[in-house]
C-alpha positions in Angstrom: 6.0 -12.0 -22.3 3.1 -13.9 -23.8 1.5 -13.0 -27.1 -2.2 -12.5 -27.5 -2.5 -15.6 -29.8 -1.1 -17.8 -27.0 -3.5 -16.4 -24.4 -6.6 -17.0 -26.6 -5.7 -20.6 -27.1 -5.7 -21.6 -23.5 -7.7 -20.5 -20.5 -5.7 -18.4 -18.0 -5.4 -21.1 -15.2 -3.9 -23.6 -17.6 -1.7 -20.8 -19.0 -0.5 -20.0 -15.5 0.4 -23.6 -14.6 2.2 -24.3 -17.9 3.9 -21.1 -19.0 3.6 -18.1 -16.6 4.8 -20.1 -13.6 8.1 -21.1 -15.4 8.6 -17.5 -16.7 8.3 -16.1 -13.2 10.7 -18.6 -11.8 13.2 -17.7 -14.5 12.7 -13.9 -14.0 13.0 -13.8 -10.2 15.2 -16.9 -9.6 12.9 -18.4 -7.0 14.3 -21.4 -5.0 11.0 -22.7 -3.9 7.8 -23.2 -6.0 5.7 -21.6 -3.2 7.5 -18.3 -3.6 6.0 -17.8 -7.1 3.2 -15.3 -7.0 -0.3 -16.3 -7.9 -3.8 -14.9 -7.9 -5.7 -15.3 -4.7 -9.0 -13.5 -5.4 -10.7 -10.7 -7.3 -13.1 -8.4 -5.4 -15.6 -6.1 -7.0 -17.2 -3.3 -5.0 -19.8 -0.7 -5.8 -20.4 2.1 -3.3 -24.0 3.4 -3.4 -23.9 6.1 -0.7 -27.3 7.6 -0.1 -28.7 5.7 -3.1 -28.4 2.6 -1.0 -31.6 3.6 0.8 -33.5 3.5 -2.5 -34.6 -0.1 -2.9 -35.0 0.1 -6.7 -31.4 1.4 -7.2 -30.1 -1.2 -4.7 -31.8 -4.1 -6.5 -30.6 -2.8 -9.9 -27.0 -2.7 -8.6 -27.3 -6.2 -7.1 -28.6 -7.5 -10.5 -25.9 -5.8 -12.5 -23.1 -7.1 -10.3 -24.7 -10.6 -10.4 -24.8 -10.5 -14.2 -21.2 -9.3 -14.5 -19.7 -11.8 -12.1 -22.1 -14.8 -12.2 -22.2 -14.7 -8.4 -24.7 -13.2 -5.9 -23.2 -10.1 -4.3 -23.6 -9.2 -0.6 -24.9 -5.9 0.7 -22.4 -3.9 2.8 -23.7 -1.9 5.7 -22.2 0.8 7.9 -20.5 -0.5 11.0 -21.0 2.7 13.0 -22.8 6.0 12.7 -20.9 9.1 11.3 -23.0 12.2 11.7 -20.8 14.3 9.3 -21.6 11.9 6.5 -25.2 11.4 7.6 -24.5 7.7 8.0 -26.3 5.6 10.6 -25.3 2.2 11.9 -26.5 -0.7 9.8 -27.3 1.7 6.9 -26.8 0.1 3.4 -23.8 1.6 1.7 -23.0 -0.7 -1.3 -22.6 -4.2 -2.7 -19.5 -6.4 -3.0 -18.6 -9.8 -4.4 -15.4 -11.9 -4.0 -14.4 -14.3 -6.9 -12.1 -17.2 -6.4 -10.8 -20.2 -8.4 -12.8 -20.9 -11.7 -15.0 -17.8 -11.5 -12.0 -15.6 -10.8 -10.1 -16.8 -13.9 -13.2 -16.6 -16.0 -13.8 -13.0 -14.9 -10.1 -12.1 -15.4 -10.2 -13.5 -19.0 -13.4 -11.6 -19.8 -11.9 -8.4 -18.2 -8.6 -8.6 -20.3 -10.1 -9.7 -23.6 -13.6 -8.1 -23.7 -14.1 -5.4 -21.2 -10.9 -3.3 -21.2 -10.7 -3.0 -25.0 -14.3 -1.7 -25.0 -13.4 1.3 -22.8 -13.4 4.5 -24.8 -10.0 6.0 -25.5 -8.3 3.1 -23.5 -4.5 3.2 -23.6 -3.8 0.9 -20.7 -4.1 0.7 -16.9 -1.8 2.8 -14.7 0.9 1.2 -12.6 -0.1 3.5 -9.7 -2.8 1.1 -8.7 -0.3 -1.4 -7.3 0.3 -1.4 -3.5 3.7 -2.4 -2.1 2.6 -6.0 -1.7 1.8 -6.6 -5.4 -2.0 -6.3 -5.2 -3.7 -4.2 -7.9 -6.7 -1.9 -7.6 -8.5 0.1 -10.3 -11.9 1.5 -11.0 -14.3 1.5 -14.0 -16.4 4.6 -14.5 -19.4 2.8 -16.1 -20.9 -0.6 -16.2 -21.7 -0.5 -20.0 -18.3 -1.8 -20.9 -19.4 -5.3 -19.7 -21.1 -7.2 -22.5 -23.8 -8.6 -20.2 -25.2 -5.1 -19.5 -27.5 -3.8 -22.2 -27.7 0.0 -22.8 -31.5 0.0 -22.5 -31.5 -1.6 -19.0 -29.2 1.1 -17.5 -31.1 3.9 -15.7 -28.0 5.5 -14.2 -24.3 5.1 -15.0 -22.4 3.8 -12.0 -18.9 2.6 -11.8 -17.2 -0.1 -9.7 -13.9 -0.8 -8.1 -11.9 -4.0 -8.9 -9.2 -5.4 -6.6 -6.9 -8.1 -7.7 -5.2 -9.8 -4.7 -2.0 -11.8 -5.3 0.5 -13.6 -3.2 3.3 -11.4 -4.5 5.7 -10.0 -1.9 6.7 -6.9 -3.8 5.2 -4.4 -6.3 7.6 -5.6 -9.1 6.5 -9.3 -8.6 2.8 -8.2 -8.9 3.5 -6.2 -12.0 5.3 -9.1 -13.6 2.5 -11.5 -12.7 -0.3 -9.4 -14.2 1.8 -8.6 -17.3 2.4 -12.3 -17.9 -1.4 -12.8 -17.8 -1.7 -10.1 -20.6 -2.9 -7.2 -18.5 -2.5 -3.9 -20.4 -0.3 -2.0 -18.0 1.4 1.2 -18.9 3.7 3.6 -17.0 
C-alpha cells in the first residue's frame, strides 16, 4: 500500500510504472507483464432526461462537464422511441465524455486528492461499485465538489456517474489496482 506522501510526489502514471506495477506482480504472482491490470479509460456521464430538451440546461451541462474534464463532451440521443417514458427517437438524453491517457490520469489524480475529500460526510467509496471484471462505477450527487465549478454559476444541482474501466480479470484485481492508486475504498 502506498502512503499519501508518496502519491503527492509523483504523478499517477509514473507511480503506476515504477511502484504499483511491481506491487501487483508480487501480490498476484503474474507470470507475464501483460497480465498486470491497468487503467484503460474513465467515462463520465450525466443523464438529463426531459431537461435535455431545454437548450439552456443542456448547454450548462456541456460547459460544466467540459470544465471538469478539460475535454468537450458529446451529446447522447435516444436510439429508439419508448412511449412509456415519453422518449422519442433522436431525443437528447444526456452528455458523456471518455478520458484516456494523460487526461485520464490527471482527472484521476484530481478526483482522489481534491474532489472526494470535498464531499460532505465522506468516509470512502463502497466496494459494491465493482463489477466481476474489476471495473468500478460510482456516482456523485452534486457538481459543486469539483474545484472548477463555482457556487454562483450553478442554477440546479445535478450529479454525474463515473466509470473507471480496467484490464483486470477479477473483482479482487480491480480492487487491488485502485487501492494502490490511493482510492479511498471501504467495505
